[in-house]
DOMARLUM-259150 format. One line per 4 residues: number of its first residue (from 0); for each residue z, x, y of N, C-alpha, C. Coordinates in steps of 0.001 Angstrom, whole numbers, padded with zeros to 6 digits. Layout:
NUM) Z,X,Y,Z,X,Y,Z,X,Y  ...
//
This chain:
0) 009689,-026774,013555,010431,-025855,014411,009531,-024700,014819  009752,-024120,015988,008963,-022976,016435,009876,-021825,016773  009410,-020596,016548,010222,-019432,016855,010134,-019137,018341  011244,-018586,018905,011231,-018211,020300,011597,-016745,020440
4) 011827,-016286,021683,012029,-014863,021932,013153,-014242,021115  014358,-014871,021039,015421,-014245,020245,015031,-014065,018786  014308,-015035,018245,013925,-014931,016844,012931,-013792,016650  011989,-013660,017603,011017,-012575,017501,011717,-011231,017608
8) 012698,-011141,018529,013461,-009907,018668,014151,-009546,017371  014748,-010532,016728,015415,-010280,015448,014426,-009813,014400  013259,-010423,014398,012248,-010035,013422,011782,-008605,013659  011604,-008235,014954,011192,-006870,015275,012255,-005882,014840
12) 013525,-006222,015088,014617,-005338,014675,014615,-005143,013169  014407,-006230,012449,014335,-006114,010993,013168,-005233,010577  012041,-005344,011313,010879,-004521,011001,011142,-003043,011228  011896,-002722,012302,012239,-001328,012569,013071,-000745,011430
16) 014056,-001522,010985,014866,-001069,009859,014006,-000839,008633  013109,-001794,008388,012243,-001666,007231,011353,-000443,007333  010834,-000164,008553,009957,000981,008740,010705,002289,008521  011952,002348,008992,012741,003553,008789,012980,003813,007314
20) 013285,002744,006596,013501,002905,005158,012211,003303,004464  011077,002723,004894,009798,003052,004286,009453,004518,004498  009779,005075,005695,009512,006483,005940,010278,007359,004955  011541,007014,004723,012347,007741,003756,011755,007618,002354
24) 011344,006402,002026,010762,006146,000706,009471,006951,000505  008643,007016,001551,007412,007791,001459,007718,009254,001190  008721,009782,001866,009108,011175,001650,009535,011407,000211  010336,010504,-000313,010805,010643,-001684,009643,010581,-002673
28) 008737,009638,-002479,007659,009443,-003441,006583,010504,-003358  006419,011116,-002170,005432,012173,-002067,005791,013370,-002926  007068,013470,-003301,007503,014564,-004166,007226,014282,-005633  006897,013042,-005921,006698,012654,-007317,005269,012975,-007743
32) 005131,013615,-008859,003805,013993,-009346,003109,012773,-009954  001911,012525,-009479,001141,011386,-009964,-000080,011880,-010734  -000643,011036,-011607,-001831,011438,-012375,-002996,011799,-011451  -003822,012733,-011908,-005010,013134,-011166,-006296,012605,-011795
36) -006209,012212,-013055,-007374,011703,-013772,-007159,010236,-014109  -008160,009413,-013776,-008042,007971,-013956,-009226,007428,-014751  -008976,006392,-015539,-010016,005727,-016311,-010169,004286,-015837  -011391,003898,-015547,-011674,002525,-015113,-011476,001558,-016281
40) -010782,000431,-016039,-010565,-000556,-017116,-011005,-001970,-016741  -011170,-002277,-015455,-011548,-003638,-015102,-011367,-003905,-013622  -011278,-005186,-013274,-011174,-005581,-011871,-009989,-006518,-011652  -009561,-006564,-010408,-008468,-007440,-010005,-009045,-008828,-009729
44) -008777,-009755,-010629,-009394,-011079,-010572,-008583,-012066,-009730  -007252,-011957,-009779,-006378,-012864,-009035,-005176,-012105,-008509  -004673,-012561,-007353,-003439,-012049,-006765,-002554,-013251,-006466  -001298,-013185,-006895,-000349,-014273,-006645,000935,-013719,-006026
48) 001503,-014493,-005143,002852,-014213,-004676,003683,-015477,-004827  004972,-015303,-005064,005897,-016417,-005311,007061,-016271,-004336  006940,-016826,-003138,007983,-016590,-002136,009363,-017083,-002549  009425,-018190,-003303,010712,-018716,-003768,010798,-018518,-005275
52) 011795,-017825,-005713,011986,-017545,-007134,011934,-018840,-007947  011072,-018865,-008977,010891,-019986,-009910,010065,-021139,-009356  009700,-021096,-008069,008840,-022144,-007529,007375,-021738,-007654  006473,-022575,-007144,005050,-022342,-007309,004570,-021073,-006636
56) 003378,-020627,-007048,002786,-019428,-006494,001733,-019736,-005449  001376,-018710,-004676,000322,-018793,-003674,-000740,-017766,-004033  -001996,-018210,-004152,-003088,-017288,-004421,-003510,-016597,-003133  -003751,-015300,-003238,-004115,-014499,-002080,-005464,-013828,-002302
60) -006125,-013492,-001216,-007336,-012679,-001293,-007015,-011198,-001143  -005932,-010893,-000449,-005489,-009513,-000290,-004014,-009517,000058  -003369,-008366,-000090,-001949,-008280,000247,-001538,-006826,000424  -000579,-006628,001296,000068,-005324,001429,001048,-005133,000281
64) 001184,-003895,-000161,002171,-003569,-001194,003358,-002861,-000547  004546,-003415,-000717,005767,-002811,-000194,006695,-002501,-001362  007794,-001815,-001101,008711,-001507,-002194,009406,-002757,-002717  009401,-003842,-001918,010000,-005097,-002375,008980,-006028,-003020
68) 007720,-005602,-003088,006694,-006447,-003679,005579,-006747,-002699  004743,-007729,-003031,003632,-008106,-002164,004153,-008676,-000849  003407,-008376,000230,003878,-008765,001561,002685,-009040,002464  002651,-010221,003071,001691,-010562,004123,002484,-011115,005290
72) 002902,-010237,006197,003748,-010627,007321,005039,-011271,006786  005300,-012540,007135,006520,-013202,006664,006431,-013650,005207  005225,-013704,004666,005061,-014107,003270,005368,-012915,002372  006454,-013022,001614,006861,-011933,000732,007186,-012497,-000648
76) 006977,-011674,-001643,007175,-012130,-003015,008655,-012211,-003374  009065,-013361,-003869,010413,-013591,-004379,011485,-013053,-003436  011370,-013489,-002176,012370,-013119,-001169,013321,-014280,-000881  013079,-015433,-001524,013980,-016579,-001412,014333,-017059,-002806
80) 015471,-017724,-002912,015870,-018314,-004193,016805,-019476,-003942  016952,-020287,-004960,017892,-021409,-004918,019166,-020986,-005628  020301,-021300,-005030,021607,-020969,-005615,022452,-022227,-005703  023464,-022181,-006573,024400,-023298,-006662,025547,-023090,-005688
84) 026549,-023960,-005751,027645,-023886,-004771,028500,-022635,-004937  028376,-021957,-006083,029093,-020688,-006289,028240,-019486,-005915  027075,-019739,-005348,026127,-018716,-004909,025518,-017935,-006076  025486,-018549,-007259,024786,-017989,-008405,023341,-018482,-008402
88) 022408,-017582,-008651,021003,-017990,-008635,020697,-018948,-009779  019723,-019822,-009551,019238,-020697,-010610,017733,-020496,-010741  017179,-020841,-011907,015751,-020681,-012139,015211,-021900,-012878  013906,-021891,-013078,013248,-022968,-013818,013597,-022946,-015300
92) 014245,-021926,-015776,014700,-021944,-017166,015620,-023147,-017401  016505,-023374,-016453,017418,-024511,-016549,016931,-025714,-015743  016134,-025469,-014702,015667,-026529,-013812,014145,-026441,-013683  013417,-026894,-014716,011955,-026731,-014723,011242,-027420,-013571
96) 011874,-028394,-012930,011242,-029081,-011805,010945,-028129,-010656  011617,-026977,-010623,011371,-026012,-009553,009922,-025552,-009511  009267,-025449,-010672,007890,-024946,-010671,006944,-025898,-009962  007367,-027140,-009755,006522,-028125,-009085,006696,-028120,-007567
100) 007542,-027239,-007065,007678,-027063,-005614,006613,-026073,-005166  005703,-026519,-004302,004599,-025675,-003863,004857,-025146,-002459  005006,-023829,-002316,005248,-023255,-000998,003950,-022926,-000266  004041,-022823,001052,002980,-022280,001893,003655,-021669,003119
104) 002935,-020781,003807,003501,-020114,004976,002545,-020207,006145  003096,-020449,007342,002360,-020384,008597,003222,-019594,009563  002887,-018317,009788,003770,-017461,010559,005101,-017338,009831  006215,-017512,010554,007518,-017441,009903,007982,-018759,009282
108) 007156,-019795,009376,007571,-021122,008911,007146,-021326,007455  008137,-021496,006598,007933,-021793,005187,007892,-023299,004996  006839,-023789,004349,006750,-025199,003978,006894,-025327,002477  007689,-026303,002038,007889,-026587,000626,007481,-028026,000367
112) 006589,-028209,-000604,006050,-029539,-000884,006323,-029931,-002317  006783,-031172,-002508,006957,-031750,-003840,006445,-033181,-003782  005750,-033599,-004833,005089,-034903,-004782,006064,-036060,-004593  007307,-035919,-005022,008277,-037001,-004875,009071,-036939,-003573
116) 009172,-035763,-002978,010025,-035596,-001802,009264,-035247,-000538  007965,-035092,-000637,007194,-034719,000542,007388,-033256,000893  007229,-032941,002179,007245,-031555,002648,008425,-031319,003581  009067,-030171,003403,010144,-029751,004287,009817,-028356,004790
120) 010254,-028038,006019,009942,-026743,006606,011210,-025984,006960  011113,-024657,006844,012207,-023759,007203,011628,-022638,008051  012164,-022444,009256,011727,-021353,010127,012551,-020110,009781  011923,-019165,009091,012647,-017982,008636,013052,-017080,009793
124) 012285,-017083,010884,012684,-016310,012059,013998,-016838,012624  014154,-018154,012626,015404,-018761,013086,016555,-018417,012144  016272,-018430,010856,017298,-018076,009871,017770,-016643,010095  016818,-015720,010289,017164,-014315,010498,017975,-014135,011777
128) 017616,-014892,012814,018261,-014715,014117,019644,-015336,014196  019913,-016388,013424,021130,-017174,013653,022139,-017155,012508  021741,-016691,011336,022632,-016758,010192,023280,-015404,009891  024494,-015455,009396,025204,-014246,008974,025022,-014059,007464
132) 024992,-012816,007052,024774,-012503,005641,025942,-012978,004788  025600,-013532,003635,026570,-013921,002617,026202,-013214,001322  027081,-013294,000342,026829,-012646,-000939,026487,-013681,-001999  025337,-013499,-002617,024939,-014298,-003775,024842,-013372,-004981
136) 024548,-013954,-006138,024511,-013163,-007371,023220,-013413,-008126  022563,-012322,-008541,021362,-012369,-009376,021606,-011494,-010595  021663,-012111,-011773,021935,-011376,-013019,023191,-010508,-012896  024209,-011052,-012254,025471,-010337,-012129,025519,-009317,-011023
140) 024419,-009133,-010298,024348,-008150,-009217,024525,-008854,-007873  025452,-008420,-007029,025613,-009040,-005713,024450,-008681,-004795  023946,-009670,-004060,022866,-009452,-003092,023234,-010135,-001785  022805,-009554,-000687,023049,-010120,000628,021926,-011105,000972
144) 022318,-012316,001365,021348,-013375,001644,021752,-014142,002894  020793,-014900,003424,021014,-015776,004565,020764,-017216,004140  021690,-018100,004466,021578,-019524,004139,020488,-020166,005004  019554,-020838,004371,018427,-021447,005103,018758,-022819,005684
148) 019994,-023281,005541,020410,-024474,006254,020642,-025704,005396  021371,-026659,005974,021797,-027848,005236,020644,-028793,004926  019630,-028826,005799,018524,-029764,005607,017776,-029463,004300  017416,-028195,004114,016706,-027821,002887,017652,-027816,001692
152) 018954,-027600,001932,019936,-027695,000861,019968,-029110,000283  019989,-030095,001167,019986,-031492,000718,018693,-031826,-000032  017583,-031244,000420,016276,-031477,-000214,016286,-030988,-001663  016753,-029747,-001883,016798,-029218,-003246,017835,-029939,-004109
156) 018949,-030314,-003529,019965,-031040,-004289,019425,-032382,-004771  018673,-033051,-003917,018055,-034319,-004312,016980,-034092,-005372  016210,-033030,-005226,015148,-032727,-006189,015705,-032505,-007587  016830,-031825,-007684,017349,-031394,-008979,018380,-032353,-009563
160) 018479,-033559,-009041,019326,-034584,-009657,018681,-035063,-010966  019482,-035522,-011930,020944,-035559,-011893,021543,-034185,-012220  022450,-033761,-011411,023152,-032501,-011628,024499,-032593,-010944  025474,-031944,-011531,026810,-031953,-010922,026902,-030933,-009793
164) 025831,-030174,-009565,025855,-029111,-008565,025194,-029544,-007262  025535,-028839,-006200,024764,-028873,-004969,024087,-027513,-004836  022976,-027483,-004119,022162,-026278,-004099,021826,-025860,-002676  021553,-024563,-002520,021129,-023995,-001250,019877,-023157,-001472
168) 019073,-023056,-000424,017983,-022086,-000397,018453,-020905,000435  018313,-019692,-000098,018767,-018499,000619,017647,-017469,000695  017738,-016615,001711,016702,-015640,002051,017276,-014234,001931  016557,-013365,001260,017012,-011979,001043,017205,-011280,002389
172) 018359,-010636,002579,018777,-010223,003919,018706,-008731,004182  018059,-007953,003328,018028,-006507,003527,016651,-005960,003200  016234,-004849,003835,014956,-004230,003488,015038,-003369,002237  016238,-003208,001700,016425,-002336,000542,016356,-003110,-000765
176) 015841,-002489,-001828,015871,-003139,-003145,017307,-003385,-003592  017493,-004418,-004401,018838,-004681,-004891,019205,-003655,-005967  020480,-003605,-006291,020958,-002638,-007273,020515,-003014,-008686  020452,-002009,-009542,020152,-002248,-010947,021289,-002996,-011616
180) 020952,-003797,-012608,021987,-004411,-013440,022728,-003325,-014212  023996,-003539,-014451,024762,-002579,-015249,024283,-002537,-016689  023637,-003619,-017132,023167,-003704,-018516,021735,-003192,-018690  021126,-002652,-017624,019754,-002158,-017732,019663,-001065,-018792
184) 018694,-001199,-019678,018499,-000234,-020753,018115,001116,-020167  018930,002140,-020452,018693,003473,-019896,017432,004117,-020457  016881,003559,-021523,015635,004100,-022074,014471,003876,-021114  014570,002866,-020244,013545,002630,-019238,013890,003424,-017987
188) 012896,004079,-017413,013134,005021,-016325,013063,004336,-014960  013997,003405,-014741,014108,002782,-013436,014628,003791,-012414  014148,003707,-011183,014792,004400,-010079,015504,003352,-009226  016263,003796,-008261,017006,002857,-007415,016086,002028,-006524
192) 014802,002397,-006443,013860,001665,-005597,012987,000693,-006370  013290,000438,-007643,012353,-000277,-008515,012676,-001741,-008777  013701,-002278,-008153,014140,-003628,-008511,013611,-004727,-007593  013048,-004365,-006453,012537,-005376,-005543,013640,-006185,-004887
196) 013272,-007376,-004424,014233,-008269,-003767,014912,-009156,-004806  014254,-010251,-005212,014891,-011223,-006101,014140,-011491,-007408  013174,-010640,-007818,012571,-010853,-009143,013582,-010535,-010233  013266,-010911,-011475,014203,-010626,-012562,014413,-009131,-012761
200) 013321,-008350,-012681,013475,-006928,-012994,012784,-006002,-012001  011484,-006186,-011778,010722,-005267,-010931,009833,-006064,-009979  009310,-005404,-008914,008585,-006160,-007892,007116,-006445,-008177  006527,-005868,-009242,005122,-006099,-009524,004912,-006382,-011009
204) 004091,-007396,-011285,003816,-007787,-012670,002316,-007985,-012836  001777,-007441,-013909,000343,-007559,-014194,000137,-008200,-015554  -000863,-009090,-015633,-001237,-009705,-016902,-002721,-009446,-017142  -003073,-009212,-018388,-004456,-008989,-018803,-005028,-010315,-019295
208) -006089,-010809,-018629,-006669,-012092,-018999,-007130,-012115,-020450  -007624,-010990,-020953,-008077,-010939,-022350,-006914,-011133,-023314  -005729,-010671,-022948,-004551,-010861,-023802,-004148,-012330,-023842  -004282,-013024,-022711,-004001,-014464,-022677,-005002,-015204,-023556
212) -006273,-014819,-023487,-007296,-015464,-024317,-007036,-015225,-025801  -006594,-014010,-026155,-006280,-013722,-027555,-005114,-014578,-028023  -004107,-014723,-027181,-002980,-015590,-027512,-003453,-017021,-027721  -004319,-017512,-026870,-004825,-018877,-027001,-005564,-019091,-028315
216) -006197,-018045,-028831,-006909,-018177,-030101,-005960,-018439,-031260  -004676,-018197,-031070,-003663,-018383,-032103,-002871,-019680,-031933  -003059,-020365,-030817,-002175,-021482,-030472,-002647,-022857,-030950  -003828,-022945,-031489,-004297,-024246,-031964,-004554,-025200,-030813
220) -003931,-026365,-030846,-004179,-027396,-029828,-003534,-027087,-028479  -002549,-026202,-028459,-001874,-025841,-027211,-002655,-024718,-026541  -002873,-024839,-025246,-003523,-023779,-024494,-002686,-023434,-023265  -002650,-022153,-022965,-001923,-021696,-021788,-002885,-020926,-020890
224) -002456,-020665,-019686,-003232,-019829,-018770,-002354,-018679,-018306  -002946,-017765,-017552,-002130,-016659,-017031,-001020,-017176,-016128  -001170,-018397,-015597,-000133,-018945,-014713,001182,-019197,-015455  001143,-019389,-016759,002388,-019523,-017531,003245,-018275,-017430
228) 002627,-017136,-017106,003329,-015856,-017109,003648,-015358,-015700  003289,-016129,-014682,003671,-015886,-013294,003415,-014434,-012851  002180,-013948,-013023,001884,-012568,-012635,001619,-012431,-011146  001738,-011204,-010650,001218,-010877,-009328,-000265,-010511,-009404
232) -000636,-009778,-010464,-001998,-009305,-010611,-002572,-009799,-011938  -003831,-010259,-011904,-004542,-010649,-013111,-005743,-009721,-013271  -005790,-009027,-014398,-006837,-008063,-014712,-007884,-008695,-015616  -009154,-008481,-015305,-010230,-008876,-016212,-011106,-007663,-016494
236) -011715,-007656,-017695,-012693,-006621,-018005,-012313,-005669,-019109  -011095,-005759,-019632,-010727,-004859,-020727,-010322,-005660,-021958  -010065,-004967,-023058,-009752,-005620,-024317,-008323,-006142,-024325  -008079,-007094,-025209,-006739,-007665,-025349,-005732,-006596,-025750
240) -004613,-006586,-025046,-003456,-005719,-025315,-003773,-004237,-025218  -004895,-003909,-024600,-005192,-002511,-024296,-004128,-001921,-023375  -003480,-002806,-022617,-002478,-002375,-021643,-001216,-001799,-022283  -001038,-002005,-023575,000181,-001537,-024245,000375,-000024,-024136
244) -000707,000723,-023960,-000627,002184,-023999,-000744,002846,-022632  -000753,002067,-021577,-000898,002654,-020249,000454,003087,-019684  000409,004104,-018797,001612,004598,-018117,001562,004370,-016605  000359,004477,-016047,000171,004273,-014607,-001052,003391,-014383
248) -001031,002633,-013279,-002148,001773,-012891,-002453,002024,-011413  -003742,002103,-011092,-004170,002289,-009708,-005042,001115,-009277  -004651,000451,-008192,-005410,-000647,-007613,-005593,-000327,-006136  -006845,-000149,-005698,-007061,000319,-004339,-006442,001694,-004181
252) -005651,001866,-003116,-004962,003138,-002897,-003552,003139,-003476  -003186,002076,-004150,-001825,001917,-004658,-001725,002391,-006101  -000751,003248,-006350,-000467,003689,-007715,000875,003089,-008138  000857,002445,-009297,002057,001831,-009855,002411,002537,-011164
256) 003692,002766,-011364,004157,003247,-012660,004614,002054,-013488  004214,002035,-014737,004658,000967,-015637,006069,001310,-016104  007013,000498,-015697,008415,000747,-016047,008702,000261,-017462  008178,-000902,-017828,008450,-001474,-019130,007476,-002616,-019416
260) 007326,-002989,-020680,006597,-004226,-020954,007399,-005411,-020445  006712,-006480,-020089,007415,-007682,-019642,007817,-008488,-020867  009108,-008598,-021099,009603,-009381,-022230,009803,-010819,-021780  009333,-011748,-022605,009161,-013123,-022179,010247,-014064,-022669
264) 010454,-015129,-021873,011531,-016081,-022126,010983,-017501,-022125  011884,-018456,-022120,011526,-019873,-022203,010739,-020355,-020986  010757,-019600,-019897,010003,-019991,-018715,008509,-020100,-019012  008019,-019326,-019971,006593,-019372,-020320,006204,-020691,-020963
268) 007172,-021453,-021447,006873,-022715,-022137,006768,-023892,-021178  006988,-023663,-019892,006902,-024726,-018891,005482,-024783,-018345  004848,-025931,-018465,003481,-026110,-017989,003463,-025993,-016466  002733,-025016,-015904,002732,-024856,-014450,002067,-026012,-013710
272) 001315,-026854,-014436,000661,-028005,-013806,001554,-029238,-013755  002466,-029361,-014722,003279,-030577,-014832,004777,-030342,-014721  005229,-029109,-014933,006658,-028827,-014956,007348,-029270,-016234  006573,-029634,-017259,007139,-030121,-018522,007196,-028978,-019526
276) 008341,-028845,-020190,008524,-027801,-021195,007872,-028210,-022512  007179,-027280,-023149,006528,-027558,-024424,007571,-027859,-025494  007375,-028952,-026227,008357,-029404,-027211,008524,-028419,-028360  007496,-027612,-028619,007550,-026643,-029720,007777,-025214,-029234
280) 008203,-025090,-027989,008496,-023784,-027392,007317,-022821,-027464  006124,-023392,-027265,004932,-022537,-027202,004580,-022250,-025733  004060,-021037,-025491,003556,-020031,-026439,004596,-019030,-026921  005867,-019244,-026560,006889,-018253,-026865,007033,-018003,-028366
284) 007039,-019078,-029161,007232,-018902,-030603,006089,-018116,-031236  004865,-018386,-030814,003741,-017621,-031357,003813,-016166,-030923  004152,-015917,-029672,004310,-014540,-029227,005364,-013801,-030045  006434,-014471,-030385,007492,-013837,-031177,006990,-013386,-032540
288) 005959,-014059,-033046,005477,-013749,-034397,004671,-012458,-034468  004190,-011949,-033310,003364,-010735,-033401,003457,-009797,-032203  004337,-010110,-031234,004426,-009260,-030056,005843,-008760,-029809  006565,-008461,-030873,007913,-007932,-030750,007880,-006442,-030385
292) 008890,-005993,-029668,009069,-004570,-029410,009597,-003921,-030679  008962,-002844,-031109,009315,-002220,-032386,010299,-001068,-032241  010287,-000386,-031121,011185,000748,-030904,012636,000257,-030926  013474,000766,-031830,014868,000282,-031935,015661,000453,-030641
296) 015423,001551,-029920,016166,001789,-028680,015832,000749,-027623  014576,000324,-027589,014159,-000683,-026622,014471,-002091,-027107  014470,-002272,-028417,014721,-003592,-029007,016160,-004051,-028758  017063,-003105,-028560,018472,-003473,-028360,018654,-004355,-027143
300) 017875,-004110,-026096,018009,-004946,-024899,017056,-006126,-024931  015907,-005981,-025591,014924,-007061,-025636,015282,-008148,-026633  015967,-007777,-027710,016270,-008754,-028747,014993,-009319,-029343  014909,-010643,-029430,013744,-011306,-030000,012709,-011674,-028942
304) 012907,-011239,-027701,011966,-011583,-026633,010662,-010796,-026806  009533,-011473,-026940,008265,-010773,-027156,007702,-010220,-025853  006808,-009272,-025962,006211,-008659,-024781,004857,-009274,-024460  004604,-009405,-023149,003318,-009940,-022677,003191,-009578,-021211
308) 002341,-008611,-020893,002187,-008162,-019525,003008,-006926,-019230  002888,-006440,-017997,003498,-005167,-017598,004368,-005340,-016358  005496,-004651,-016365,006390,-004594,-015221,006194,-003252,-014539  005920,-003269,-013224,005501,-002062,-012541,006263,-001868,-011225
312) 006316,-000599,-010797,006912,-000260,-009511,005955,000646,-008745  005983,000539,-007422,005076,001292,-006558,005480,002767,-006517  004478,003651,-006633,004754,005086,-006617,004031,005815,-005492  003189,005126,-004742,002580,005686,-003539,003254,005059,-002326
316) 003073,005638,-001137,003753,005092,000047,003393,003632,000290  004340,002828,000714,004077,001411,000988,003167,001243,002180  002497,000081,002237,001660,-000247,003370,000189,-000378,003047  -000254,000197,001917,-001646,000040,001507,-001849,-001362,000939
320) -003100,-001794,000846,-003386,-003155,000421,-004088,-003185,-000930  -004021,-004347,-001558,-004859,-004683,-002701,-005698,-005881,-002290  -006878,-006003,-002876,-007726,-007150,-002560,-008494,-007575,-003810  -008909,-008825,-003813,-009650,-009344,-004937,-010873,-008479,-005225
324) -011158,-008300,-006513,-012285,-007516,-007008,-012118,-006016,-006856  -010918,-005576,-006461,-010646,-004141,-006508,-010825,-003641,-007932  -011355,-002440,-008073,-011410,-001792,-009383,-010002,-001368,-009794  -009718,-001474,-011083,-008419,-001078,-011618,-008619,000109,-012541
328) -007816,001138,-012314,-007868,002358,-013105,-006505,002587,-013749  -006504,003311,-014873,-005234,003574,-015564,-005151,005036,-015964  -003934,005476,-016234,-003683,006819,-016737,-002536,006741,-017731
//
């Protein structure tokens, strides 16, 4: 499918709305005091974006940072998701085959490839121009989305058989971050702009390669990579778990505040190369043995979920870029 004038007009209108919101956001963030002294810790080794929640990632050489996450024109991080017939989101936690869906973007056209089903395409400009907003649910929070159509719905339903459900692919329909969950731990200093579009918690995630290597030293015959943790940014050059004590991170001209450690779930046990879940729930079980949150106030929401990586939100005006081999500084 190809986009035409009405679709471009709709896209421009959406961009105007987004720009207006970004101007407001810049004003708000310029009032926030940021660190003045920074310490170099390493370099940005990899950049990933995941346009469809729980599906495969796309490696990038550079990307714009927006309040909703990484953005390269129509390619945006976790701006699409699969829902069931009740419009509840689903993830690879229950449907691990999702990680084997590999996305790519050409202009507004999203391509989804799976080795058993081939490739299907969705023109997001057409979706924006022709679909009306509906309400879906992410972690109990209502979000406005656009249905990407029956063709891709049938594709995902066939992919996820056997299942008693039918599924849809939906596209995030607003330039604004979604609302916080009512159960969000008040000990973490989330603002209303920190939730992104459709990620579990925040729009930016960083993993330290040295921490992954340290974990691998404990796993015996099982080995994992940073891809098990689905990061946006991969840091190299510093010591394992040095990131535990950081408050702010600077990459290029972008300053991120660390909102919380990333607490990990069963999704880490799914091999990103095969989509098969580890029979012994590794690396999650090993992480539980030495990476628990110790603070009682924070442990109440984390439970037994171990920490690995950082959850971050943008604190400088949106629109600046990150690129491979950027120096990373912390405060």
